[in-house]
C-alpha positions as MATLAB code, in Angstrom:
seq = 'MSQLPTSPSRREFIKQSAAAAATFMIVPRFVLGGKGYTAPSDQLVVAGVGVGGKGESDIAAFAKTGKVRIGYLCDVDDRRAARSVQAFPQAKYYKDWRQLLDKEAKNFDAVSVSTPDHNHAPVTLAAMQLGKHVYVQKPLTHDIYEARALTEAAKRYHVVTQMGNQGASGDGVRQLQEWYDDNVIGNVHTVYCWTDRPVWPQGIAWPAAATAVPPELDWDLWLGTAPSRPYVDKLVPFNWRGWWEYGTGALGDMGCHLLEAPFRVLGLQYASAVQASVGSVYVDEFKRGYFPESCPPSSHVILTFPKTAKTKQEITVHWMDGGIQPERPDELGPNELFGDGGNGILFIGKKGKMMASTYAAEPRLLPTARTQEVRTKPTLARVPGGAEGHYAQWVEACLAGYGNHYLSSPFEVAGPLTEALLMANLAIRGYDVQRPRATGSGFDYPGRGIELLWAPQQLRVTNFEEVNRFVKRDYRPGWQ';
ca = [
     121.181   15.748  128.075;
     124.574   14.144  128.576;
     125.163   13.528  132.274;
     128.081   12.285  134.281;
     127.481    9.038  136.205;
     126.843    9.328  139.911;
     129.886    8.153  141.865;
     129.535    5.626  144.764;
     130.882    8.153  147.262;
     128.290   10.715  146.261;
     125.474    8.153  146.492;
     126.641    7.174  149.981;
     126.839   10.821  151.025;
     123.288   11.482  149.841;
     122.038    8.374  151.643;
     123.702    9.283  154.953;
     122.624   12.916  154.947;
     119.059   12.592  153.633;
     117.424   13.254  157.015;
     119.686   16.154  157.866;
     119.161   17.807  154.512;
     115.628   18.809  155.429;
     116.949   21.157  158.121;
     119.152   23.136  155.734;
     118.069   26.013  153.550;
     118.459   25.273  149.843;
     121.213   27.464  148.367;
     120.695   28.680  144.777;
     122.960   26.970  142.252;
     124.440   30.232  140.970;
     125.705   31.014  144.482;
     127.569   27.721  144.630;
     129.044   28.153  141.190;
     129.621   31.881  141.121;
     127.943   34.583  139.094;
     126.838   33.384  135.662;
     127.376   29.733  136.593;
     125.585   27.224  134.365;
     125.171   23.747  135.777;
     126.175   20.826  133.521;
     122.548   19.676  133.504;
     121.550   23.074  132.025;
     124.216   22.984  129.335;
     123.782   21.642  125.812;
     126.811   19.866  124.356;
     126.888   20.436  120.596;
     128.884   18.739  117.850;
     129.377   20.802  114.691;
     129.558   19.015  111.328;
     130.801   21.548  108.806;
     132.375   24.313  110.891;
     133.692   26.774  108.314;
     131.740   29.600  106.706;
     128.117   29.483  107.804;
     128.876   26.544  110.082;
     131.412   28.717  111.890;
     128.884   31.476  112.566;
     126.233   28.932  113.576;
     128.242   27.306  116.343;
     129.500   30.715  117.494;
     125.857   31.822  117.844;
     125.026   28.725  119.887;
     128.004   29.308  122.183;
     127.005   32.960  122.610;
     123.835   31.870  124.427;
     125.955   30.815  127.404;
     124.069   27.538  127.577;
     126.071   25.590  125.005;
     129.445   23.903  125.075;
     130.890   23.199  121.653;
     132.313   19.776  122.408;
     133.203   18.463  118.953;
     134.159   19.890  115.577;
     134.085   18.047  112.262;
     135.102   19.267  108.820;
     136.602   17.678  105.717;
     138.703   20.800  105.071;
     141.243   21.855  107.708;
     141.520   25.292  106.077;
     137.830   26.017  106.568;
     137.809   24.613  110.087;
     140.850   26.580  111.319;
     138.967   29.531  112.816;
     136.529   27.303  114.695;
     139.366   25.133  115.973;
     141.028   28.287  117.285;
     137.789   29.582  118.813;
     137.006   26.288  120.594;
     140.379   24.786  121.511;
     138.854   22.286  123.947;
     136.645   20.739  121.258;
     137.806   17.428  119.806;
     138.291   17.533  116.036;
     137.262   14.962  113.431;
     137.305   14.918  109.646;
     134.777   12.103  109.127;
     131.339   12.698  110.640;
     130.691    8.946  110.683;
     133.619    8.425  113.046;
     132.436   11.335  115.192;
     128.977    9.819  115.628;
     130.340    6.316  116.123;
     132.930    7.196  118.755;
     131.436   10.172  120.596;
     127.643    9.867  120.451;
     127.302    9.293  124.185;
     129.196   12.508  124.902;
     127.045   15.134  123.175;
     123.389   16.104  122.932;
     122.896   17.849  119.604;
     124.397   18.290  116.138;
     124.728   21.372  113.949;
     124.899   20.442  110.247;
     126.357   22.941  107.767;
     127.789   20.855  104.934;
     127.116   21.313  101.215;
     123.487   20.484  100.385;
     124.118   16.970   99.061;
     125.344   15.735  102.448;
     122.724   17.349  104.707;
     120.329   14.414  104.846;
     122.648   11.492  105.696;
     124.392   13.399  108.504;
     121.100   14.648  109.908;
     119.261   11.341  109.772;
     122.164    9.469  111.365;
     122.209   11.980  114.242;
     118.442   11.742  114.710;
     118.614    7.957  114.822;
     121.034    8.345  117.745;
     118.504   10.536  119.533;
     120.395   13.792  118.900;
     118.686   17.141  118.415;
     119.608   18.712  115.070;
     120.027   22.192  113.610;
     120.455   22.044  109.817;
     121.365   24.826  107.425;
     118.997   25.623  104.579;
     117.903   24.087  102.350;
     117.017   21.191  104.605;
     117.974   18.657  101.919;
     119.175   18.256   98.357;
     116.328   15.979   97.179;
     112.564   15.999   97.666;
     112.655   12.407   98.927;
     115.183   13.367  101.591;
     113.011   16.282  102.769;
     110.019   13.986  103.231;
     112.198   11.397  104.990;
     113.538   13.923  107.514;
     110.050   15.337  108.119;
     108.815   11.851  109.008;
     111.948   11.109  111.046;
     111.332   14.176  113.223;
     108.010   12.664  114.290;
     109.485    9.209  114.789;
     112.579   10.001  116.837;
     111.153   12.799  119.018;
     114.168   15.071  118.752;
     114.215   18.859  118.547;
     114.743   20.097  114.983;
     115.334   23.487  113.383;
     116.319   24.607  109.877;
     118.674   27.577  109.592;
     116.336   30.044  107.890;
     116.561   32.595  110.674;
     114.003   34.934  109.140;
     111.373   32.473  110.366;
     112.051   33.844  113.863;
     111.999   37.487  112.776;
     109.395   40.086  113.671;
     108.771   40.884  109.996;
     106.977   37.692  109.038;
     104.786   37.987  112.137;
     103.809   41.538  111.189;
     102.908   40.364  107.678;
     100.819   37.586  109.178;
      98.982   39.962  111.515;
      98.169   42.339  108.654;
      96.836   39.479  106.593;
      94.880   37.926  109.449;
      93.326   41.347  110.113;
      92.194   41.543  106.467;
      94.244   44.676  105.794;
      95.000   43.662  102.172;
      92.125   41.249  101.670;
      92.384   37.760  100.227;
      95.798   37.109   98.650;
      95.838   35.325   95.299;
      99.369   36.028   93.981;
     102.834   36.256   95.552;
     106.165   37.242   93.980;
     109.578   36.330   95.461;
     112.802   37.392   93.775;
     116.549   37.382   94.341;
     119.731   38.660   92.739;
     121.380   35.269   93.371;
     123.275   33.413   92.020;
     126.446   35.237   92.954;
     128.542   32.255   91.834;
     129.045   30.880   88.285;
     126.065   29.063   86.713;
     125.146   28.094   83.178;
     128.687   26.862   82.495;
     130.474   23.683   81.437;
     132.224   21.452   83.961;
     135.937   22.371   83.996;
     137.879   20.213   81.550;
     141.079   19.969   83.574;
     141.302   18.321   86.972;
     143.640   19.890   89.510;
     145.555   18.620   92.518;
     143.544   18.177   95.716;
     144.692   20.606   98.436;
     146.461   18.646  101.194;
     144.114   20.030  103.857;
     141.000   18.708  102.042;
     139.693   15.136  102.128;
     138.079   15.135   98.690;
     136.440   11.715   99.036;
     134.729   12.761  102.274;
     133.641   16.053  100.696;
     132.012   14.135   97.834;
     130.223   11.902  100.323;
     126.963   10.776   98.693;
     127.885   12.229   95.275;
     129.506   10.217   92.447;
     133.285    9.936   92.510;
     135.046   12.334   90.139;
     138.347   14.228   89.966;
     138.787   17.395   91.969;
     138.510   20.705   90.128;
     139.616   24.097   91.338;
     137.171   26.631   92.842;
     134.385   24.120   93.475;
     135.217   24.263   97.187;
     134.313   26.115   99.345;
     131.417   27.974   97.678;
     130.863   27.446   93.960;
     129.427   23.949   94.437;
     126.065   25.710   94.815;
     125.779   26.033   91.039;
     126.195   22.298   90.282;
     123.197   19.972   90.517;
     125.176   17.076   92.005;
     126.005   19.144   95.096;
     123.864   22.269   95.256;
     120.330   23.400   94.560;
     120.973   26.709   92.838;
     119.523   30.072   93.755;
     116.280   28.449   94.906;
     118.131   26.318   97.421;
     120.210   29.227   98.641;
     117.512   31.889   99.028;
     114.187   30.075   98.635;
     113.931   29.131  102.307;
     114.506   32.788  103.240;
     111.980   34.265  100.802;
     109.277   31.613  100.427;
     108.978   31.075  104.190;
     106.803   34.185  104.615;
     104.151   33.129  102.041;
     104.094   29.656  103.585;
     103.469   31.015  107.081;
     101.135   33.873  106.160;
      98.946   31.858  103.775;
      99.210   28.406  105.345;
     100.742   26.822  102.234;
     101.834   23.182  102.192;
     102.503   21.130   99.055;
     102.337   22.614   95.549;
     100.165   20.962   92.911;
     101.802   22.257   89.732;
     104.906   24.099   88.518;
     106.197   25.623   85.293;
     109.495   27.325   84.516;
     111.493   29.280   82.005;
     115.258   29.674   82.278;
     117.921   32.044   81.019;
     119.823   31.025   77.892;
     123.583   30.927   77.376;
     124.762   31.117   73.776;
     128.229   29.848   72.900;
     128.138   30.934   69.254;
     125.783   32.518   66.743;
     122.387   30.787   67.085;
     124.065   28.035   69.112;
     122.635   27.644   72.562;
     124.924   26.073   75.144;
     123.820   22.851   76.800;
     125.086   22.514   80.358;
     122.807   20.044   82.192;
     125.215   19.644   85.118;
     125.027   23.346   85.949;
     122.086   25.357   87.265;
     120.941   28.073   84.809;
     122.020   31.713   85.139;
     118.440   32.838   85.784;
     114.940   31.424   86.014;
     111.271   32.292   86.467;
     109.225   29.596   88.173;
     105.459   29.650   88.752;
     104.133   27.415   91.526;
     100.444   26.660   92.049;
      99.256   25.810   95.558;
      95.827   24.437   96.462;
      93.372   26.554   98.437;
      94.158   26.636  102.159;
      92.197   27.487  105.297;
      93.566   31.033  104.944;
      92.798   31.619  101.249;
      89.691   31.597   99.084;
      91.237   30.038   95.987;
      94.436   28.542   94.590;
      97.554   30.611   95.189;
     100.049   31.468   92.470;
     103.623   31.985   93.691;
     106.227   33.407   91.298;
     109.931   32.820   91.904;
     112.498   34.888   90.001;
     116.297   34.702   90.281;
     119.373   35.939   88.443;
     118.322   39.561   88.882;
     114.899   39.167   87.257;
     112.218   41.122   89.107;
     108.443   41.470   88.780;
     106.806   44.651   87.557;
     106.970   47.430   90.127;
     103.625   47.978   91.863;
     101.829   51.202   90.875;
     101.550   52.070   94.579;
     105.347   52.204   94.978;
     106.949   55.609   94.505;
     109.509   55.962   91.675;
     112.434   56.392   94.084;
     111.323   53.810   96.646;
     113.201   50.512   96.777;
     111.354   47.485   95.533;
     112.021   44.908   98.260;
     115.582   45.641   99.339;
     116.795   46.338   95.802;
     118.069   42.852   95.042;
     115.628   40.605   96.905;
     112.032   40.860   97.983;
     108.560   39.478   98.621;
     105.292   40.965   97.310;
     101.805   39.849   98.383;
      98.902   40.912   96.135;
      95.476   40.858   97.760;
      91.976   41.903   96.727;
      92.161   45.066   98.835;
      95.841   45.947   98.731;
      99.478   44.849   98.712;
     102.272   44.292  101.198;
     105.987   43.895  100.658;
     109.111   42.828  102.536;
     112.861   42.424  102.079;
     115.098   39.383  102.555;
     114.135   37.246  105.597;
     110.742   39.064  105.512;
     112.487   42.028  107.151;
     111.172   45.580  106.767;
     107.510   44.688  106.165;
     105.616   47.490  104.410;
     102.102   48.105  103.208;
     101.648   49.788   99.831;
     101.537   52.687   99.411;
     104.266   52.738  102.051;
     102.539   55.583  103.931;
      99.917   53.013  104.993;
     102.558   51.222  107.059;
     102.388   53.966  109.704;
      98.690   54.690  109.266;
      97.328   51.166  109.762;
      97.232   49.856  113.295;
      96.616   46.182  114.043;
      96.611   44.515  117.423;
      99.667   42.270  117.941;
      98.404   38.698  118.203;
     101.579   36.675  117.685;
     104.341   36.263  120.232;
     107.722   37.540  119.084;
     110.870   35.452  119.367;
     113.306   37.078  121.817;
     116.104   38.552  119.719;
     114.097   38.271  116.488;
     115.899   36.603  113.608;
     119.125   36.328  115.600;
     117.143   34.645  118.370;
     116.615   31.682  116.039;
     119.695   30.011  117.524;
     118.829   30.539  121.185;
     115.286   29.357  120.465;
     116.637   25.984  119.331;
     118.994   25.758  122.312;
     116.170   26.435  124.767;
     113.981   23.857  123.018;
     116.727   21.234  123.257;
     117.174   21.900  126.962;
     113.404   21.763  127.526;
     113.055   18.498  125.607;
     110.987   17.444  122.604;
     107.530   18.991  122.475;
     108.082   21.458  125.322;
     109.152   24.614  123.503;
     107.951   26.553  120.445;
     110.183   26.472  117.352;
     109.955   28.696  114.278;
     111.249   26.222  111.692;
     111.023   22.612  112.922;
     111.185   19.960  110.239;
     107.394   19.657  110.262;
     107.415   23.197  108.836;
     110.805   23.260  107.102;
     110.220   19.947  105.306;
     107.194   21.018  103.208;
     108.836   24.395  102.527;
     111.981   22.668  101.272;
     109.919   20.250   99.167;
     108.205   23.156   97.419;
     111.399   24.862   96.325;
     112.966   21.534   95.292;
     109.822   20.725   93.317;
     110.297   24.067   91.572;
     113.791   22.860   90.693;
     112.228   19.863   88.929;
     110.771   22.226   86.358;
     114.131   23.967   85.954;
     116.007   20.685   85.544;
     113.304   19.348   83.244;
     114.217   22.123   80.832;
     117.410   20.224   79.929;
     115.902   16.742   79.580;
     116.703   15.452   76.090;
     114.892   12.885   73.938;
     116.626   11.623   70.794;
     114.563   12.292   67.688;
     113.204    9.314   65.795;
     115.115   10.482   62.748;
     118.380    9.999   64.626;
     119.281   13.632   64.067;
     119.328   15.867   67.129;
     117.143   16.021   70.228;
     113.790   17.241   71.401;
     113.300   18.948   74.778;
     109.882   17.809   76.041;
     110.225   19.544   79.423;
     110.180   23.015   77.916;
     106.947   24.967   77.671;
     104.870   22.554   79.777;
     103.432   22.558   83.296;
     104.426   19.734   85.623;
     101.614   18.223   87.696;
     102.739   17.090   91.138;
     101.267   14.325   93.311;
     102.634   15.099   96.798;
     101.562   11.842   98.415;
     103.279    9.787   95.722;
     106.255   12.171   95.434;
     106.111   12.186   91.672;
     105.303   14.243   88.597;
     102.373   12.559   86.877;
     102.726   13.936   83.345;
     106.471   13.909   82.606;
     108.195   10.744   83.798;
     111.775   11.695   82.913;
     111.959   14.381   85.573;
     111.101   11.978   88.406;
     114.669   10.717   88.486;
     115.573   13.993   90.219;
     113.133   13.352   93.086;
     115.458   10.795   94.665;
     119.071   10.358   93.581;
     121.199    7.276   94.080;
     123.887    7.652   96.726;
     127.416    6.523   96.018;
     128.066    2.950   97.252;
     129.101    3.008  100.884;
     127.088    6.175  101.632;
     123.546    4.822  101.513;
];
């Protein structure tokens, strides 16, 4: 933790009074500092990079623990940062995270990263290299290569890490795990996860007309690692999610919330194969639109995972977005919600089924009457505060030091989870890979209707080379 240097006068005082100190009763620190007093040594100083939107609520949640001082704020957009600046008037404000780390690193302990996806990895890795604990919004990274790099960095730099998929700290996923471990539904072979996202435009052409950059926004800093291009309206602050250069689509937005439960319950790690189909956009009669820069409006992805210590065979995981949902289970009543209506998780086992909503909340056995009838002994410790306790859990771990406190989503766990959903995106992006026909007339689309085979140790697809360029992108010069 950041500590103030010991002054000469204090050292001399301690030296002179060492013998006498033994005769005095030790007074509790809270008495000296008043009720609720937190000593500087028990306080985490946090710098927030990206402090609007989700970043705003993240740092507010850290401060709410009473053990955090928000010392620094950083955002490329003064409009987005305004509420955080008002909430933490003592915090020093920067626009460029590189300047923040360069000038202030000795003055803070940890960094909260809530930028667009394409800038997660460079900010996070730079902070880790300075020995700073990191809390990073989901998805952990934009690229598979970046996810693997941060997973390895967490082991190398011995800092406390947590991804912002708060459902990982919820009671729901632990209940699902206890049911499964107690063999309530038998061996699971198939899982479905679905979402009504995207709730932003996808399957569209890049806007033709550039617009003026708002004076409060540093557009070059916002682009960061991405290629330089003119500013267009409505990309910031939210719709970037639907563009491959910046976002990771519905999978990136909701995958870490919905796929986390299957990963934890079944002990999944790296997928071995993936296939996908995507929604079509037609711009005229029999004329399908081609928008490779934009994520599709909907998709169905099928991931295959190798057998684990908790399964008896390979596991098939279905991902559906854009409002597509799997067939309703026969055990679900006609008026009962499937998941939470728009999102959900369904486990299919040899002896039964179980279901949950977003963040693995509201776990239910099917038929739902079984939820109250089946009793299993709690075997897993709950996180104080459940999903909302995800923030305090990270704070306590930072104060305890690396390796001294349990975390729900450290990079060792979040990294492989992120890799899986980004590998699923390879199949989606492969759908738009074009090959010119030998005749010189038109294109073929060799990524459609095939299954991609994944070699996790080599970080590459072995049977379709063109898609491997999405595993690791090139950063803009000056941002490597």
